[in-house]
Backbone as JSON, one array per atom type, in Angstrom:
{
  "sequence": "MNRTELADFLRRGRARLDPSDVGLAPGARRRTPGLRREEVASLAGMSADYYTRLEQSRGPRPSRQMLTALARALRLTDDERDHLFHLAGEEPPRREAACAHVRPGLLLVLDRLHDAPALVVTDCGEVLAQNALSRALSGDVLARPPRQRNLVRRFFLDPAGRELFPPQDVPEHARVHVANLRAVAAARPDDPEPAALVAELRSASEEFARLWDEHEVAVRRFATKRFRHPVVGLLELDCEVLLTDDHRHQLVLHTARPGTESYERLQLLRVVGTQDMTPQGAAG",
  "N": [[96.26, 119.43, 19.21], [95.19, 119.82, 22.48], [93.79, 122.34, 23.76], [92.18, 123.09, 25.96], [92.5, 121.07, 27.96], [95.25, 121.19, 28.21], [95.58, 123.78, 29.24], [94.28, 123.44, 31.72], [95.91, 121.5, 32.9], [98.33, 122.88, 33.15], [97.55, 124.93, 34.92], [96.91, 123.44, 37.23], [99.38, 122.24, 37.75], [100.9, 124.5, 38.36], [99.57, 125.41, 40.65], [100.16, 123.56, 42.61], [102.72, 123.96, 43.42], [104.96, 125.35, 45.76], [106.52, 128.51, 46.44], [109.03, 128.07, 47.67], [109.68, 125.6, 46.69], [110.87, 126.0, 44.28], [112.98, 127.58, 44.74], [112.34, 130.24, 45.32], [111.69, 133.24, 47.19], [109.14, 133.49, 49.71], [107.71, 135.94, 49.82], [105.12, 138.47, 49.76], [101.92, 137.82, 51.36], [99.93, 135.39, 49.72], [97.04, 135.25, 47.68], [96.01, 132.95, 46.6], [96.99, 129.46, 46.58], [100.22, 128.21, 45.45], [102.4, 128.96, 42.61], [102.79, 132.17, 41.01], [101.61, 133.24, 37.77], [103.5, 134.75, 36.34], [105.81, 133.97, 37.59], [106.14, 131.26, 36.89], [106.44, 131.65, 34.15], [108.84, 133.09, 34.08], [110.61, 131.16, 35.12], [110.5, 129.33, 33.07], [111.53, 130.73, 30.99], [110.0, 132.31, 29.24], [107.66, 134.78, 27.99], [105.42, 136.45, 30.25], [102.94, 137.05, 29.22], [102.66, 135.23, 27.11], [102.61, 132.78, 28.5], [100.32, 133.17, 30.06], [98.33, 133.21, 28.11], [98.43, 130.54, 27.3], [97.41, 129.29, 29.59], [94.88, 130.24, 29.46], [93.69, 128.93, 27.42], [94.11, 129.88, 24.84], [96.49, 130.17, 23.62], [99.23, 129.91, 21.21], [100.45, 126.88, 19.66], [102.84, 125.31, 21.67], [106.38, 125.06, 21.18], [108.61, 122.2, 20.99], [110.89, 122.7, 22.45], [109.94, 124.68, 24.16], [108.02, 123.23, 25.58], [109.66, 121.45, 26.95], [110.97, 123.29, 28.59], [108.8, 124.2, 30.12], [108.07, 121.84, 31.44], [110.29, 121.54, 33.08], [110.15, 123.9, 34.61], [107.77, 123.51, 36.02], [108.41, 121.35, 37.51], [107.92, 118.67, 36.68], [107.39, 115.13, 36.65], [108.82, 112.36, 34.76], [106.66, 110.95, 33.59], [104.62, 112.85, 33.79], [105.69, 114.87, 32.23], [105.64, 113.61, 29.71], [102.87, 113.45, 29.38], [102.25, 116.16, 29.2], [103.44, 116.75, 26.73], [101.83, 115.16, 25.06], [99.33, 116.44, 25.36], [99.87, 118.8, 24.07], [99.99, 117.95, 21.53], [102.3, 116.74, 20.66], [104.86, 114.3, 20.1], [106.18, 112.59, 22.83], [109.55, 112.93, 24.15], [111.89, 110.31, 23.49], [112.62, 108.0, 26.07], [115.28, 107.16, 26.43], [116.57, 109.16, 25.17], [115.92, 111.42, 26.45], [117.47, 113.29, 27.84], [117.48, 115.91, 28.53], [115.61, 116.43, 30.43], [115.25, 117.21, 33.75], [115.12, 115.59, 36.84], [112.52, 116.21, 39.23], [113.28, 116.03, 41.96], [116.05, 116.48, 41.89], [116.12, 119.1, 40.98], [114.91, 120.31, 43.15], [116.85, 119.99, 45.15], [118.82, 121.61, 44.0], [117.59, 124.14, 44.09], [117.48, 124.59, 46.81], [120.02, 125.15, 47.56], [121.27, 127.76, 48.67], [123.6, 129.11, 49.36], [125.73, 128.4, 47.82], [127.18, 128.27, 44.6], [125.62, 126.39, 42.1], [124.9, 123.98, 39.55], [123.13, 122.06, 37.07], [124.23, 119.77, 34.75], [124.53, 117.97, 31.63], [126.27, 114.9, 30.84], [127.69, 115.53, 28.6], [128.15, 118.2, 28.82], [126.05, 120.03, 28.58], [124.23, 122.67, 29.86], [121.56, 122.5, 32.07], [120.17, 123.53, 34.22], [120.42, 126.14, 36.67], [121.25, 127.53, 39.89], [120.49, 130.57, 41.73], [122.87, 131.73, 42.69], [124.8, 130.59, 41.09], [124.15, 131.77, 38.65], [124.79, 134.38, 39.36], [127.53, 134.17, 39.62], [128.52, 133.32, 37.09], [126.88, 134.16, 35.04], [123.71, 133.97, 33.28], [123.2, 131.09, 31.91], [121.12, 129.73, 30.59], [119.79, 131.73, 29.35], [121.09, 132.17, 27.05], [121.44, 131.53, 23.45], [120.46, 128.23, 22.33], [122.71, 126.66, 21.3], [124.84, 127.76, 22.59], [124.81, 126.91, 25.16], [126.21, 124.74, 25.85], [128.93, 123.8, 27.7], [131.42, 122.79, 26.89], [131.54, 123.14, 24.1], [131.3, 125.96, 24.01], [133.58, 126.72, 25.42], [135.71, 126.01, 23.72], [135.07, 127.18, 21.27], [134.23, 129.79, 21.56], [135.6, 132.76, 22.53], [134.65, 134.1, 24.78], [133.96, 132.11, 26.48], [136.08, 131.56, 28.11], [136.68, 133.65, 29.69], [135.98, 133.72, 32.34], [137.89, 132.49, 33.83], [141.22, 132.63, 35.29], [143.93, 133.4, 33.07], [146.19, 131.67, 33.23], [145.09, 129.33, 34.14], [143.59, 128.28, 32.13], [144.66, 126.32, 30.23], [144.6, 123.9, 31.76], [141.85, 123.62, 32.25], [141.03, 123.16, 29.64], [142.22, 120.64, 29.09], [140.86, 119.06, 30.95], [138.19, 119.24, 30.07], [138.38, 117.93, 27.55], [139.35, 115.37, 28.26], [137.25, 114.45, 29.83], [135.13, 114.41, 27.97], [136.09, 112.49, 26.21], [135.94, 110.22, 27.8], [133.17, 110.02, 28.12], [132.35, 109.62, 25.45], [133.55, 107.15, 25.0], [132.16, 105.55, 26.77], [129.65, 105.59, 25.69], [129.42, 104.46, 22.93], [127.61, 104.09, 20.81], [125.98, 106.24, 20.8], [124.83, 109.09, 19.2], [125.13, 111.72, 20.11], [127.52, 112.5, 21.8], [129.43, 111.75, 19.88], [128.89, 113.44, 17.7], [129.44, 115.94, 18.81], [132.16, 115.71, 19.36], [133.17, 115.4, 16.74], [132.46, 117.88, 15.63], [134.0, 119.67, 17.21], [136.62, 118.78, 16.79], [136.93, 119.45, 14.15], [136.61, 122.23, 14.18], [138.31, 123.35, 16.08], [141.67, 123.66, 16.57], [143.11, 123.35, 18.91], [141.46, 121.67, 20.46], [141.49, 119.39, 18.82], [144.21, 118.68, 18.94], [144.52, 118.07, 21.7], [142.67, 116.01, 21.88], [143.87, 114.0, 20.41], [145.79, 113.18, 22.16], [144.72, 111.3, 23.77], [143.88, 111.3, 26.47], [141.99, 110.22, 29.19], [139.55, 110.86, 31.52], [137.26, 111.34, 34.14], [136.4, 114.0, 35.93], [135.83, 114.3, 39.34], [136.27, 115.88, 41.51], [137.67, 119.06, 42.13], [139.73, 121.99, 42.51], [138.87, 125.19, 41.71], [139.51, 128.35, 40.15], [137.85, 131.42, 39.89], [137.16, 134.37, 38.06], [135.63, 137.35, 38.94], [133.97, 140.33, 38.04], [133.18, 142.09, 40.04], [133.44, 141.1, 42.75], [135.93, 139.99, 42.66], [138.7, 137.63, 42.62], [137.87, 134.24, 43.12], [138.49, 131.28, 44.86], [137.36, 128.15, 44.61], [136.08, 125.05, 45.81], [135.18, 122.32, 43.85], [132.68, 120.02, 43.54], [131.43, 117.13, 41.97], [128.49, 115.55, 41.56], [126.82, 112.61, 40.66], [123.93, 111.39, 38.86], [121.99, 108.33, 39.0], [122.17, 107.1, 36.47], [124.33, 108.37, 35.43], [124.05, 110.35, 33.56], [123.33, 112.93, 34.17], [124.79, 115.63, 35.99], [125.31, 117.1, 39.11], [126.8, 119.97, 39.79], [128.69, 121.42, 42.17], [129.86, 124.27, 43.84], [131.94, 125.37, 46.4], [133.21, 127.44, 49.05], [135.94, 127.51, 51.31], [135.32, 127.94, 54.73], [136.32, 130.88, 56.48], [138.2, 131.74, 54.69], [139.42, 134.17, 52.26], [138.07, 133.87, 49.88], [135.69, 132.78, 50.75], [134.49, 134.94, 52.08], [134.19, 136.62, 49.89], [132.4, 135.15, 48.36], [130.15, 135.29, 49.96], [129.66, 138.0, 49.7], [129.01, 138.03, 47.03], [126.51, 136.87, 47.06], [125.04, 138.99, 47.99], [125.48, 140.92, 46.04], [124.27, 139.67, 43.86], [122.48, 138.86, 40.81], [123.26, 141.06, 39.05], [123.73, 143.3, 36.25], [126.45, 143.41, 36.04], [127.65, 140.96, 36.09], [129.76, 138.46, 34.58], [129.68, 136.96, 31.28], [130.77, 134.52, 30.72], [131.99, 131.08, 30.67], [130.2, 128.59, 32.54], [131.6, 127.05, 34.23]],
  "CA": [[96.53, 120.09, 20.49], [94.0, 119.96, 23.31], [94.05, 123.59, 24.49], [91.46, 123.14, 27.23], [93.14, 120.21, 28.94], [96.59, 121.72, 28.44], [95.44, 124.9, 30.16], [93.95, 122.91, 33.05], [97.09, 120.8, 33.42], [99.28, 123.91, 33.55], [97.04, 125.6, 36.13], [97.05, 122.52, 38.37], [100.8, 122.1, 38.03], [101.34, 125.74, 39.0], [98.94, 125.55, 41.97], [100.69, 122.62, 43.61], [104.09, 124.32, 43.77], [105.22, 126.43, 46.7], [107.71, 129.25, 46.0], [110.25, 127.45, 48.18], [109.97, 124.42, 45.88], [111.64, 126.4, 43.11], [114.04, 128.49, 45.17], [111.88, 131.62, 45.4], [111.26, 133.71, 48.51], [107.68, 133.5, 49.81], [107.16, 137.26, 49.51], [103.89, 138.87, 50.44], [100.89, 136.78, 51.44], [99.31, 135.1, 48.43], [95.6, 135.01, 47.75], [95.77, 131.55, 46.24], [98.21, 128.66, 46.7], [100.98, 127.96, 44.24], [103.19, 130.02, 42.0], [102.1, 133.11, 40.13], [101.87, 132.96, 36.36], [104.74, 135.37, 35.9], [106.93, 133.19, 38.14], [106.31, 130.11, 36.01], [106.95, 132.15, 32.87], [110.25, 133.42, 34.27], [111.35, 129.91, 35.27], [110.52, 128.65, 31.77], [112.18, 131.57, 30.0], [109.04, 132.82, 28.27], [106.97, 135.99, 28.45], [104.25, 136.2, 31.09], [101.75, 137.11, 28.36], [102.55, 133.96, 26.37], [102.17, 131.73, 29.42], [98.93, 133.46, 30.43], [97.45, 132.77, 27.01], [98.36, 129.08, 27.35], [96.5, 128.92, 30.67], [93.54, 130.68, 29.08], [93.27, 128.1, 26.27], [94.12, 130.65, 23.61], [97.86, 130.36, 23.17], [99.67, 129.1, 20.07], [101.03, 125.58, 20.02], [104.21, 125.47, 22.14], [107.41, 124.26, 20.54], [109.14, 121.14, 21.84], [111.81, 123.33, 23.38], [109.14, 125.36, 25.17], [107.42, 122.2, 26.43], [110.71, 120.98, 27.84], [111.19, 124.34, 29.6], [107.64, 124.19, 31.02], [108.18, 120.65, 32.29], [111.31, 121.81, 34.08], [109.66, 124.95, 35.5], [106.7, 122.96, 36.86], [108.96, 120.22, 38.24], [107.15, 117.49, 36.29], [108.05, 113.84, 36.53], [108.91, 111.89, 33.37], [105.32, 110.63, 33.1], [103.87, 114.1, 33.64], [106.24, 115.55, 31.05], [105.1, 112.95, 28.53], [101.47, 113.86, 29.27], [102.27, 117.53, 28.7], [103.72, 116.7, 25.29], [100.64, 114.63, 24.39], [98.29, 117.48, 25.35], [100.25, 119.81, 23.08], [100.0, 117.34, 20.21], [103.67, 116.38, 20.31], [105.36, 113.01, 20.56], [107.14, 112.8, 23.93], [110.93, 112.49, 23.87], [112.21, 108.94, 23.87], [113.21, 107.99, 27.41], [116.72, 107.05, 26.38], [117.11, 110.39, 24.6], [115.29, 112.54, 27.15], [118.49, 113.7, 28.8], [117.29, 117.32, 28.9], [114.63, 116.54, 31.51], [115.86, 117.06, 35.06], [114.17, 115.07, 37.82], [112.1, 117.24, 40.21], [114.07, 115.95, 43.19], [117.35, 117.12, 41.68], [115.87, 120.53, 40.93], [114.63, 120.75, 44.51], [118.15, 120.13, 45.8], [119.48, 122.78, 43.41], [116.94, 125.35, 44.56], [117.71, 124.77, 48.24], [121.42, 125.52, 47.77], [121.27, 129.22, 48.58], [124.89, 129.72, 49.67], [126.78, 127.8, 46.98], [126.83, 128.18, 43.18], [125.39, 125.01, 41.68], [124.2, 123.83, 38.28], [122.93, 120.7, 36.57], [124.69, 119.65, 33.37], [124.6, 116.62, 31.11], [127.66, 114.43, 30.79], [128.34, 116.17, 27.46], [128.4, 119.6, 29.11], [124.89, 120.89, 28.34], [123.67, 123.21, 31.1], [120.12, 122.31, 32.13], [119.58, 124.34, 35.29], [121.34, 126.85, 37.56], [120.62, 128.27, 40.96], [120.71, 132.02, 41.62], [124.27, 132.09, 42.93], [125.54, 130.21, 39.88], [123.93, 132.84, 37.67], [125.55, 135.55, 39.8], [128.95, 133.91, 39.39], [128.96, 133.09, 35.71], [125.89, 134.59, 34.06], [122.55, 133.11, 33.06], [123.51, 130.27, 30.73], [119.9, 129.35, 29.89], [119.33, 132.87, 28.58], [121.82, 132.19, 25.79], [120.91, 130.65, 22.41], [120.7, 126.82, 22.7], [124.03, 126.12, 20.98], [125.84, 128.35, 23.48], [124.6, 126.42, 26.51], [127.12, 123.63, 26.08], [130.16, 124.37, 28.25], [132.59, 122.35, 26.14], [131.52, 123.85, 22.81], [131.55, 127.38, 24.24], [134.96, 126.9, 25.86], [136.66, 125.88, 22.62], [134.7, 127.91, 20.06], [133.86, 131.17, 21.86], [136.57, 133.32, 23.49], [133.97, 134.5, 26.02], [133.85, 130.94, 27.34], [137.28, 131.43, 28.95], [136.9, 134.89, 30.43], [135.68, 133.53, 33.75], [139.02, 131.85, 34.5], [142.53, 133.25, 35.09], [144.56, 132.86, 31.85], [147.11, 130.56, 33.49], [144.33, 128.13, 34.45], [142.84, 127.86, 30.95], [145.12, 125.04, 29.65], [144.13, 122.77, 32.56], [140.42, 123.47, 31.97], [140.92, 122.55, 28.31], [142.54, 119.23, 29.2], [139.78, 118.4, 31.7], [137.03, 119.14, 29.17], [138.62, 116.92, 26.52], [139.46, 114.06, 28.89], [135.91, 114.04, 30.25], [134.34, 114.08, 26.79], [136.57, 111.21, 25.67], [135.38, 109.18, 28.65], [131.75, 109.91, 27.78], [132.25, 109.02, 24.12], [133.92, 105.74, 25.12], [131.1, 104.84, 27.5], [128.43, 105.58, 24.87], [129.93, 104.42, 21.55], [126.54, 104.08, 19.82], [125.17, 107.44, 20.99], [125.31, 110.11, 18.25], [125.36, 113.05, 20.7], [128.93, 112.8, 22.03], [130.19, 111.6, 18.63], [128.7, 114.64, 16.89], [130.14, 117.04, 19.47], [133.59, 115.5, 19.13], [133.46, 115.68, 15.33], [132.36, 119.33, 15.44], [135.1, 120.36, 17.86], [137.87, 118.42, 16.11], [136.97, 120.19, 12.89], [136.59, 123.69, 14.36], [139.3, 123.83, 17.05], [142.97, 122.98, 16.51], [143.48, 123.01, 20.28], [140.71, 120.48, 20.84], [141.99, 118.25, 18.04], [145.51, 118.29, 19.48], [144.31, 117.42, 22.99], [141.94, 114.76, 21.66], [144.82, 113.01, 19.91], [146.63, 112.72, 23.26], [144.01, 110.14, 24.33], [143.72, 111.36, 27.92], [140.63, 109.87, 29.59], [139.35, 111.04, 32.96], [136.05, 112.05, 34.55], [136.77, 114.72, 37.14], [134.8, 114.32, 40.38], [136.58, 116.94, 42.45], [138.75, 119.95, 41.7], [139.71, 123.36, 43.04], [138.83, 126.09, 40.55], [139.56, 129.79, 40.41], [136.93, 132.17, 39.05], [137.3, 135.83, 38.09], [134.35, 138.06, 38.91], [134.3, 141.75, 37.89], [132.8, 142.88, 41.2], [133.99, 140.6, 44.02], [137.32, 139.6, 42.47], [139.08, 136.23, 42.4], [137.36, 133.27, 44.09], [139.01, 129.92, 44.77], [136.24, 127.34, 45.06], [136.13, 123.6, 45.66], [134.14, 121.84, 42.95], [132.25, 118.63, 43.69], [130.53, 116.68, 40.92], [127.65, 114.45, 42.02], [126.2, 111.99, 39.49], [122.69, 110.65, 39.0], [122.21, 106.88, 38.89], [122.56, 106.71, 35.12], [125.52, 109.15, 35.1], [123.78, 111.27, 32.45], [123.25, 114.28, 34.73], [125.74, 115.94, 37.03], [125.09, 118.27, 39.95], [128.12, 120.56, 40.0], [128.56, 122.27, 43.35], [131.06, 125.03, 44.16], [131.92, 125.87, 47.77], [134.43, 128.09, 49.54], [136.29, 127.07, 52.65], [135.07, 128.98, 55.74], [137.48, 131.58, 57.0], [139.09, 132.21, 53.63], [138.99, 135.37, 51.56], [137.08, 133.46, 48.88], [134.42, 132.59, 51.45], [133.92, 136.27, 52.27], [133.78, 137.14, 48.57], [131.21, 134.43, 47.93], [129.04, 135.88, 50.71], [129.4, 139.29, 49.06], [128.36, 137.75, 45.75], [125.09, 136.65, 47.36], [124.42, 140.31, 48.13], [125.53, 141.56, 44.73], [123.22, 139.03, 43.07], [122.63, 138.75, 39.35], [123.21, 142.35, 38.39], [124.27, 143.29, 34.89], [127.91, 143.4, 36.07], [128.18, 139.61, 36.06], [130.33, 138.09, 33.28], [128.9, 136.03, 30.47], [131.68, 133.45, 30.3], [131.56, 129.71, 30.92], [129.62, 128.38, 33.86], [132.5, 126.23, 35.02]],
  "C": [[95.23, 120.29, 21.25], [94.21, 121.18, 24.22], [93.39, 123.61, 25.86], [92.15, 122.3, 28.29], [94.58, 120.65, 29.22], [96.54, 122.87, 29.43], [95.16, 124.42, 31.58], [95.15, 122.24, 33.69], [98.13, 121.8, 33.9], [98.83, 124.6, 34.84], [97.23, 124.72, 37.36], [98.52, 122.33, 38.75], [101.36, 123.32, 38.75], [100.83, 125.83, 40.44], [99.58, 124.66, 43.02], [102.09, 122.96, 44.06], [104.11, 125.48, 44.76], [106.44, 127.2, 46.21], [109.02, 128.62, 46.46], [110.64, 126.21, 47.38], [110.87, 124.75, 44.7], [112.68, 127.45, 43.45], [113.65, 129.94, 45.23], [111.51, 131.97, 46.83], [109.75, 133.76, 48.55], [107.06, 134.84, 49.44], [105.91, 137.56, 50.3], [102.89, 137.72, 50.44], [100.17, 136.63, 50.11], [97.83, 134.77, 48.61], [95.26, 133.56, 47.48], [97.07, 130.77, 46.36], [98.94, 128.53, 45.37], [101.77, 129.15, 43.76], [102.29, 130.97, 41.22], [102.46, 132.78, 38.68], [103.2, 133.52, 35.9], [105.95, 134.64, 36.44], [107.2, 131.96, 37.29], [106.92, 130.54, 34.68], [108.44, 132.46, 32.98], [111.1, 132.15, 34.38], [111.5, 129.19, 33.94], [111.19, 129.47, 30.68], [111.26, 132.06, 28.9], [108.39, 134.07, 28.82], [105.76, 135.6, 29.29], [102.97, 136.21, 30.25], [101.55, 135.8, 27.61], [102.04, 132.85, 27.29], [100.72, 131.94, 29.83], [97.96, 132.99, 29.36], [97.35, 131.25, 26.96], [97.37, 128.64, 28.43], [95.06, 129.32, 30.38], [93.03, 129.99, 27.82], [93.26, 128.87, 24.96], [95.53, 130.9, 23.08], [98.18, 129.53, 21.95], [100.29, 127.79, 20.56], [102.48, 125.75, 20.46], [105.18, 124.58, 21.36], [107.88, 123.17, 21.5], [110.11, 121.72, 22.87], [111.05, 124.02, 24.51], [108.47, 124.36, 26.11], [108.44, 121.65, 27.42], [110.97, 122.0, 28.95], [110.03, 124.39, 30.6], [107.69, 122.99, 31.97], [109.19, 120.86, 33.4], [110.81, 122.84, 35.09], [108.62, 124.42, 36.48], [107.13, 121.71, 37.62], [108.19, 118.93, 37.96], [108.01, 116.24, 36.32], [108.14, 113.45, 35.06], [107.52, 111.61, 32.8], [104.49, 111.89, 32.88], [104.39, 114.9, 32.45], [105.69, 114.93, 29.76], [103.64, 113.36, 28.3], [101.37, 115.28, 28.74], [102.5, 117.55, 27.2], [102.49, 116.19, 24.53], [99.54, 115.69, 24.28], [98.59, 118.55, 24.31], [100.31, 119.24, 21.66], [101.38, 116.96, 19.72], [104.0, 114.99, 20.82], [106.36, 113.25, 21.68], [108.53, 112.34, 23.53], [111.1, 111.03, 24.26], [112.94, 108.95, 25.2], [114.73, 107.94, 27.36], [117.37, 108.31, 25.82], [116.6, 111.62, 25.33], [116.23, 113.11, 28.21], [118.29, 115.15, 29.26], [116.31, 117.49, 30.05], [115.3, 116.24, 32.84], [114.8, 116.61, 36.06], [113.8, 116.15, 38.83], [112.92, 117.22, 41.48], [115.42, 116.63, 43.06], [117.2, 118.63, 41.61], [115.59, 121.09, 42.32], [115.93, 120.94, 45.3], [118.85, 121.39, 45.31], [118.9, 124.07, 43.99], [117.19, 125.63, 46.03], [119.15, 125.18, 48.55], [121.56, 127.04, 47.6], [122.66, 129.83, 48.74], [126.04, 129.14, 48.87], [126.34, 127.81, 45.52], [126.7, 126.72, 42.77], [124.64, 125.0, 40.36], [124.08, 122.35, 37.94], [123.34, 120.69, 35.11], [124.6, 118.19, 32.94], [126.06, 116.18, 31.08], [128.42, 115.0, 29.6], [128.52, 117.68, 27.65], [127.26, 120.55, 28.84], [124.31, 121.36, 29.66], [122.15, 123.13, 31.05], [119.45, 123.18, 33.18], [120.7, 124.96, 36.1], [120.57, 127.4, 38.74], [121.03, 129.74, 40.86], [122.17, 132.39, 41.79], [125.16, 131.66, 41.77], [125.37, 131.26, 38.79], [124.71, 134.09, 38.04], [127.03, 135.39, 39.52], [129.32, 133.94, 37.93], [127.95, 133.5, 34.65], [124.8, 133.55, 33.87], [122.75, 132.32, 31.77], [122.24, 129.97, 29.93], [119.29, 130.52, 29.12], [120.05, 132.97, 27.24], [121.09, 131.36, 24.73], [121.29, 129.2, 22.73], [122.1, 126.31, 22.44], [125.12, 126.67, 21.9], [125.68, 127.89, 24.92], [125.47, 125.21, 26.83], [128.47, 124.19, 26.5], [131.39, 124.0, 27.43], [132.66, 123.09, 24.8], [131.88, 125.33, 23.01], [133.01, 127.62, 24.63], [135.92, 126.91, 24.68], [136.34, 126.77, 21.41], [134.35, 129.37, 20.3], [134.84, 131.72, 22.88], [135.93, 133.73, 24.81], [133.86, 133.34, 27.0], [135.03, 130.76, 28.28], [137.49, 132.63, 29.86], [136.69, 134.74, 31.93], [136.89, 133.02, 34.53], [140.3, 132.67, 34.31], [143.23, 132.62, 33.89], [145.47, 131.66, 32.11], [146.39, 129.26, 33.82], [143.64, 127.52, 33.23], [143.35, 126.53, 30.36], [144.64, 123.82, 30.43], [142.63, 122.55, 32.34], [140.21, 122.79, 30.61], [141.16, 121.05, 28.38], [141.42, 118.46, 29.91], [138.55, 118.2, 30.81], [137.21, 118.0, 28.17], [138.66, 115.52, 27.13], [138.1, 113.54, 29.33], [135.07, 113.63, 29.05], [134.8, 112.78, 26.16], [136.02, 110.05, 26.48], [133.9, 108.95, 28.34], [131.57, 109.21, 26.44], [132.58, 107.53, 24.17], [132.83, 104.94, 25.8], [129.82, 104.72, 26.68], [128.81, 105.55, 23.39], [128.85, 104.48, 20.48], [125.65, 105.32, 19.91], [125.68, 108.53, 20.06], [125.65, 111.44, 18.89], [126.83, 113.33, 21.0], [129.78, 112.69, 20.76], [130.09, 112.86, 17.77], [129.44, 115.83, 17.5], [131.65, 116.92, 19.25], [133.96, 115.85, 17.69], [133.44, 117.18, 15.06], [133.59, 120.04, 16.0], [136.45, 120.02, 17.22], [138.03, 119.2, 14.81], [137.18, 121.69, 13.1], [137.69, 124.21, 15.27], [140.58, 123.01, 16.96], [143.4, 122.54, 17.91], [142.76, 121.74, 20.73], [141.25, 119.25, 20.12], [143.33, 117.75, 18.58], [145.35, 117.54, 20.8], [143.59, 116.08, 22.83], [142.9, 113.65, 21.23], [145.78, 112.52, 21.0], [145.99, 111.57, 24.03], [143.96, 110.14, 25.87], [142.25, 111.12, 28.26], [140.49, 110.02, 31.09], [138.05, 111.8, 33.18], [136.35, 112.69, 35.89], [135.59, 114.75, 38.11], [135.02, 115.43, 41.38], [137.73, 117.77, 41.89], [138.64, 121.24, 42.49], [139.83, 124.3, 41.85], [138.93, 127.54, 41.02], [138.69, 130.51, 39.39], [137.22, 133.67, 39.19], [135.92, 136.46, 38.01], [134.64, 139.56, 38.9], [133.97, 142.6, 39.11], [133.5, 142.4, 42.47], [135.42, 140.12, 43.88], [137.51, 138.11, 42.28], [138.53, 135.35, 43.51], [138.0, 131.92, 43.82], [137.98, 128.99, 45.42], [136.52, 125.85, 44.86], [134.93, 123.15, 44.84], [133.89, 120.36, 43.17], [131.27, 118.3, 42.58], [129.8, 115.44, 41.41], [126.85, 113.92, 40.84], [124.85, 111.37, 39.83], [122.99, 109.17, 38.76], [122.7, 106.46, 37.52], [123.78, 107.49, 34.61], [125.29, 110.13, 33.96], [123.69, 112.72, 32.91], [124.25, 114.43, 35.86], [125.29, 117.18, 37.79], [126.47, 118.8, 40.31], [128.0, 121.63, 41.07], [129.89, 122.94, 43.65], [130.93, 125.61, 45.57], [133.26, 126.52, 48.1], [134.69, 127.65, 50.97], [136.07, 128.2, 53.65], [136.36, 129.58, 56.26], [138.43, 132.1, 55.96], [138.55, 133.48, 53.0], [137.94, 135.04, 50.5], [135.72, 133.27, 49.52], [133.74, 133.94, 51.65], [133.43, 136.85, 50.94], [132.54, 136.43, 48.05], [129.98, 134.96, 48.68], [128.65, 137.23, 50.12], [128.66, 139.09, 47.75], [126.87, 137.48, 45.95], [124.35, 137.97, 47.47], [124.36, 141.02, 46.79], [124.44, 141.0, 43.82], [123.52, 139.04, 41.59], [122.44, 140.09, 38.67], [123.87, 142.25, 37.03], [125.8, 143.22, 34.87], [128.48, 142.0, 35.97], [128.69, 139.27, 34.68], [129.43, 137.11, 32.55], [129.78, 134.89, 29.97], [131.1, 132.08, 30.61], [131.03, 129.58, 32.32], [130.48, 127.46, 34.71], [132.36, 124.79, 34.76]]
}
C-alpha cells in the first residue's frame, strides 16, 4: 500500500468535485475548491475521522468494499478506480465483474434529479446508488448490511421488504421480480451471480420457487407503482427503467403526474426529507 500517493490521489479527487456534482447544496462560501472531507466520508459511508486519516497518510489499509465506495463517492472513471485499487495494494476488479462501479456520468444524472426518487441498480437487483428523494421514500438502502441491499433477495426473504407497498400489490411485485431475474439468468447463462441468487431464493422461499417454475420471462421497462409512506401517505408513481449500453445497470426513475394528489404528496416528501420516520422497506 502506497499511503503517500493514495493520500494525494484522494485529495486531488476531492478537490476537483463541486458540491453540485454530487447533489449537494453549495452552502456557505468555501475557502478552498472541492468537497469537504466529511462530505466525501458521508458519500462513501465511512467516518470522517477514518477518511481524514487516509488523506493524512496514516490510515489503515482500506477494504475492497471501502475502495469501491470511495471510487463511487469521488466519481472515478474505471481507469481511475483501478488506479485507486493499485495504490491501496489491491488487485482491481475484473472489468467484466466490476458491475458495482457506477459511471460518473450516470451518478451525475442521479444527483441532478432533485424532484423525483431515483436509484441505480444492477440487473440482479443490487442497489448501487440513490438520490435524496429515493432515500426519503424508501430508506437509505446503502446503510444496510451488504446482503440486504439486493431488492429481490430482501423482497422474498425479509418481511420488511414488502412494507413499502400496499398488500394487494405485493403479488404483482413478486411476479415482476421473478420474471425479470429469469430474463437476466437466461441472458447470462455462464455468469455465477444470477445463478447463485436464483439457487438461494429457490431454496429459501417457497413463493419464489413456485413463481420460478411458472417460467414467466419479462424485463419491465415501465410500470405504475403505489408506495406507502408513513408521513405523506399513499403515492402512485410512474416508474421508468433506463438501461446502460451493456444492460448491467438500470436507472430507475419514479415520477408523479402533475396535478394529482400523488404529485402534491411527492412535493411534501421533498420537504419532509430523510427523517427517521421514513420506512426501511424495499426501494422499489
